[in-house]
C-alpha positions in Angstrom: -2.3 6.3 -21.0 -2.0 7.2 -17.3 -5.2 5.4 -16.4 -4.0 2.2 -18.0 -0.6 2.5 -16.2 -2.4 3.0 -12.8 -4.6 -0.1 -13.4 -1.5 -2.1 -14.2 0.2 -1.2 -10.9 -3.0 -1.8 -8.9 -3.5 -5.2 -10.5 0.1 -6.2 -9.8 0.2 -5.1 -6.2 -3.2 -6.7 -5.4 -1.6 -10.0 -6.2 2.1 -9.5 -5.7 2.2 -7.7 -2.3 -0.1 -10.1 -0.4 -3.3 -8.3 -0.9 -5.6 -7.0 1.9 -8.2 -9.2 3.4 -11.4 -8.3 5.2 -13.5 -10.0 7.8 -13.9 -10.2 11.5 -10.7 -10.8 13.6 -10.3 -14.2 15.1 -10.5 -14.4 18.9 -7.2 -13.9 20.7 -5.9 -13.6 24.2 -5.5 -10.5 26.2 -3.6 -7.5 25.0 0.0 -8.5 24.3 2.8 -6.7 26.1 4.4 -4.0 24.0 7.6 -4.6 22.0 10.4 -2.1 22.0 9.1 1.4 21.5 8.8 2.3 17.8 10.4 5.5 16.5 8.4 7.1 13.7 10.5 9.2 11.4 8.4 11.9 9.5 7.9 10.9 5.9 9.6 7.5 6.3 7.9 4.1 6.1 7.5 2.3 9.4 8.8 -1.3 9.6 6.3 -3.7 11.2 6.9 -7.4 11.8 4.6 -8.7 9.1 6.2 -6.6 6.5 8.9 -9.3 6.2 6.2 -11.6 4.8 4.4 -9.1 2.6 6.7 -8.8 -0.4 7.0 -5.0 -0.1 10.8 -5.3 -0.4 10.3 -7.0 -3.8 8.2 -4.3 -5.4 10.9 -2.8 -7.7 12.0 -6.1 -9.3 8.4 -7.4 -9.5 7.2 -4.3 -11.3 10.1 -4.3 -13.7 9.6 -8.0 -14.5 5.9 -7.5 -15.0 6.5 -4.5 -17.3 8.8 -6.7 -19.4 6.3 -9.5 -19.6 3.5 -7.1 -20.6 5.6 -5.5 -23.3 6.5 -8.9 -24.8 3.0 -10.2 -24.6 1.4 -7.1 -26.1 3.9 -7.0 -28.9 3.0 -10.6 -29.7 -0.6 -9.4 -30.0 0.3 -6.5 -32.3 0.3 -3.7 -29.7 2.9 -1.3 -28.4 3.3 -1.2 -24.7 5.4 1.6 -23.2 7.5 0.5 -20.2 7.6 3.1 -17.5 11.1 3.9 -16.2 9.9 5.5 -13.0 11.7 3.7 -10.1 9.7 1.9 -7.5 11.7 1.6 -4.3 11.1 -0.4 -1.1 9.8 2.8 0.6 7.4 3.4 -2.3 6.0 -0.1 -2.0 5.5 0.3 1.8 3.9 3.7 1.4 1.2 2.2 -0.9 -0.3 1.0 2.3 -1.1 4.0 4.5 -0.7 3.7 8.3 -3.9 4.2 10.2 -2.7 7.1 12.3 -2.3 9.2 9.1 0.1 12.0 8.4 3.4 12.4 10.3 5.4 14.7 8.0 5.1 18.4 9.2 6.6 19.8 5.9 4.2 17.8 3.8 1.3 19.0 6.0 2.3 22.6 5.7 2.5 22.4 1.9 -0.2 19.9 0.9 -2.5 19.6 4.0 -4.1 16.1 3.8 -3.8 15.9 0.1 -1.5 13.2 -1.5 1.5 15.1 -3.1 1.6 12.4 -5.8 -2.0 13.1 -6.8 -1.4 16.8 -6.9 1.6 16.3 -9.1 -0.3 13.9 -11.4 -3.1 16.6 -11.8 -0.5 19.2 -12.7 1.0 17.1 -15.6 -0.1 17.9 -19.1 -3.1 15.9 -20.3 -2.0 13.2 -22.8 -3.0 14.1 -26.3 -3.7 10.4 -27.1 -7.3 9.3 -26.5 -8.3 6.4 -24.4 -7.1 2.9 -25.4 -9.1 1.0 -27.8 -11.3 -1.9 -26.8 -9.0 -4.2 -28.7 -6.0 -2.9 -26.7 -7.8 -3.3 -23.3 -9.0 -6.8 -24.3 -5.4 -7.8 -25.1 -4.0 -6.3 -21.9 -6.7 -7.2 -19.4 -8.9 -9.8 -21.1 -11.9 -7.5 -20.8 -13.2 -4.0 -21.6 -15.3 -1.5 -19.7 -18.4 -2.6 -21.6 -17.6 -6.3 -21.3 -16.2 -7.0 -17.8 -14.7 -10.3 -16.9 -11.4 -12.1 -17.2 -10.0 -14.4 -19.9 -6.8 -16.5 -19.9 -5.7 -14.5 -23.0 -5.2 -11.2 -21.1 -1.5 -10.2 -20.9 -2.0 -9.0 -17.3 -3.3 -12.4 -16.1 -0.5 -14.2 -18.0 2.2 -12.0 -16.4 0.8 -12.5 -12.9 0.5 -16.2 -13.5 4.1 -16.4 -14.7 5.3 -14.6 -11.6 3.0 -16.1 -9.0 1.7 -19.4 -10.3 2.4 -21.2 -7.0 0.9 -18.5 -4.8 -2.6 -19.8 -4.1 -5.4 -17.5 -2.9 -5.3 -18.7 0.7 -1.6 -18.1 1.0 -1.7 -14.8 -0.9 -4.3 -13.4 1.5 -2.8 -14.8 4.7 -0.5 -11.8 5.5 -3.2 -9.3 4.5 -5.7 -11.0 6.9 -3.2 -11.1 9.8 -2.3 -7.5 9.2 -5.9 -6.4 9.2 -6.6 -8.4 12.3 -3.6 -6.8 14.1 -4.7 -3.4 13.0 -8.3 -3.9 14.1 -7.1 -5.0 17.6 -4.7 -2.1 17.8 -7.4 0.4 17.1 -9.5 -1.1 20.0 -6.5 -1.4 22.3 -6.9 0.8 25.5 -3.3 2.1 25.1 -4.0 3.4 21.7 -7.4 4.7 22.8 -5.7 6.7 25.5 -3.2 8.1 23.0 -6.0 9.1 20.6 -7.8 10.8 23.4 -4.7 12.8 24.3 -4.2 13.7 20.6 -7.9 14.9 20.5 -7.3 17.1 23.6 -4.2 18.5 22.1 -6.1 19.4 18.9 -8.9 21.0 20.8 -6.4 23.1 22.7 -5.3 24.5 19.3 -8.8 25.2 18.2 -9.4 22.0 16.1 -12.1 19.6 17.3 -11.7 16.1 16.0 -12.1 12.8 17.7 -9.4 11.0 15.8 -6.8 11.6 13.1 -9.1 9.8 10.6 -11.8 12.3 11.4 -9.5 15.2 10.6 -8.1 13.6 7.4 -11.5 12.6 6.0 -13.2 16.0 6.6 -14.7 17.7 3.6 -11.6 19.5 2.4 -11.5 21.4 -0.9 -10.0 20.0 -4.0 -6.9 22.1 -3.5 -5.5 22.5 0.0 -6.3 25.9 1.5 -4.9 27.7 4.6 -7.4 26.0 7.0 -6.6 22.5 5.8 -2.9 23.2 6.0 -3.2 24.6 9.5 -5.3 21.7 10.7 -2.8 19.2 9.2 0.2 20.9 10.8 -1.6 20.9 14.2 -2.4 17.2 13.6 1.2 16.3 13.1 2.4 18.5 16.0 -0.1 16.9 18.3 1.0 13.4 17.2 4.5 14.4 18.1 3.4 15.8 21.5 1.4 12.7 22.4 3.6 10.2 20.6 0.5 8.8 19.0 2.3 7.3 16.0 4.9 5.7 18.1 2.4 4.2 20.6 0.2 3.0 17.8 3.1 1.4 15.9 4.5 -0.2 19.1 1.1 -1.8 20.0 0.5 -2.9 16.4 3.9 -4.5 16.3 3.1 -6.5 19.5 -0.1 -7.8 17.9 1.8 -8.7 14.7 4.5 -10.5 16.7 1.8 -12.6 18.3 0.2 -13.4 15.0 3.6 -14.5 13.6 4.1 -16.8 16.6 0.6 -18.3 16.1 1.1 -18.8 12.4 4.8 -19.6 12.2 4.6 -22.6 9.8 2.2 -21.0 7.3 4.3 -17.8 7.3 7.5 -19.7 6.6 5.7 -21.2 3.6 4.8 -17.7 2.5 8.4 -16.5 2.9 9.6 -19.4 0.7 7.1 -18.6 -2.0 8.1 -14.9 -2.0 11.7 -15.9 -2.3 10.9 -18.1 -5.4 8.8 -15.3 -6.9 11.6 -12.7 -6.4 14.1 -15.1 -8.0 11.7 -15.7 -10.9 11.3 -11.9 -11.4 15.1 -11.3 -11.2 15.7 -13.9 -13.9 13.2 -12.2 -16.2 14.9 -8.8 -15.7 18.3 -10.3 -16.2 17.3 -12.0 -19.5 15.9 -8.9 -21.1 18.0 -7.6 -24.0 15.8 -4.7 -25.3 16.3 -2.2 -22.4 
């Protein structure tokens, strides 16, 4: 039940990793001075200041605890819930949120173009012989079905999330996501980043690829399977980022905006950090108490 597993992970991370927020950035002062230059290692997650308040470092223990809670709850309702044993590392959690400058791994670009290697691997797996889950199973797990959307307190997913994050109110849960989006929006409009994107675009044009930004290149109408043109474009994209240091400049400027956001919201963020610590301890206790796995 791959689609059920995917929905479980999405539901969990939407709540447990300080979900994204949208809206217009609040007014701030002039561009902040850059922090120490950021080095972007191809294929590795980039550490930004607000990551310390996002819960990404807790992903593995949170997912494990959630799986155990779901298993026990579904068993109590008469259903078998298979626990995934696939590890979720800190890097995996951080990579669930893609950086706005896009691809930085040349080897990945050469093999997969702009396609997500995980999606390609998932498509190559054998199709499960079991059919879709029954309405009764979905009602027990989520508290709703496709035909009857909504949420009920009886859904095992909601019960598990409440057990782990009962004291994480919506305002607190979305604070880090909102500050992250505000910093990202300001970064995209920052003249230092704009100059770097322009330099990247010139570099790409010099190689025969005309795109205004990395997003334009990545979101082009590429085929379902990466072809030679897509791979060549993606490799040139990465090489031009290396030549112009676009990823490093972007990350450095974004870090500066995030540092300022942390200074302006210090008390609220300390509250978030305390809640995250309690949540991680709660999850660790659930994992430690399990005797079936």
